[in-house]
N, C-alpha and C positions, 0 to 999 in steps of 0.2 A: 158307725152308729146308724141305727135304723129309726126312722120317724115317719109317721103317717100324718096326713092333714088333720085327722080326727085328734091325734095326740097333740099337735100344735095348737089346735083350737082349745083343747082342754087346758093347756098351759096358759094360754091367753085369758081364759075365763078365770082360772085360779089367781092369776096376777092382776086381774081386773083391768086389763088393757082395753082402752077405748078403741073399738074396731070400726072400720068402714069397709063394706064389701064392694069391690069393684068387679069388673067383668071376669078377669083372670086371676086376680089376687085379692087377698084380704090384707088391708093395711091398718095400722093403728099405732098408738103411742101409750107407753106406760106413763100414767099421770100420778104425780106425788105432790100433795099439798097444792093442787090446782095448777101445777106446772108440768108441761110435757117434758119427760126426761129421756126416754129411749124410743126411737122408731122401730117398729117390728112389722114384718110382712111374711106371708107364706101363700102358697097356691090354693085356689078353690078346689073343691071336690072331695072325694073320699078315696084317696089313693096313697101309695107310698111316695114319698118325696124323693127326687133324684139324689144320687150319692153324695154330692157336695152340699146340698141344701141343709140337711140337719146340722152340719158343722157350722155353716153360716148363721143359721137360726140361733144356735147355742151361743155363738160368739156375739151376736147382736144383743143378747141378754147379759153379756159380760160374765158368763159362767164357764167353769171348767167342766170336763166330762163328768166327773163324779158328782159335782153340784147339780148339773143338769139332770142326771139320772135320779138324784134325790128329789128334784122338782117333779119329774115325771111320775115317780112312785109316791108322791104326796107326803114326803117327809120334810120338805122345805116349804114353809108358809110364806105368804106375801109379806108379812111384817119382817120375817127373818131375811127375806130377799132384799127388802129395802134397806135393812141394817147392813147387809153385806155390801150393797152398792155404796152406801155412805162410808163404810170402812175402806173401800177401795178408792174413794174420792170421785166416783162417777156422779154422785149427788153431793153437793157441797154445802147444803144449808141445813 
């Protein structure tokens, strides 16, 4: 799977992840109902991410390959994503 920092940033904006820009990385959390649910991070810049990073980024979001591609191609909304996490027991409230 191929992923650029621009695509990672777009995913974070779509999921409304609260981000903090550090020197080398962007770190943040998915916040649902005022609670931090998932930590997320990726590299700064406008470049392709190294080979193993897209896989780790996808797994940190608890998504399969097809689900992640749906998120990238804008067919999975934030509400659908939160419902998916609740269905998997990642979010239990």
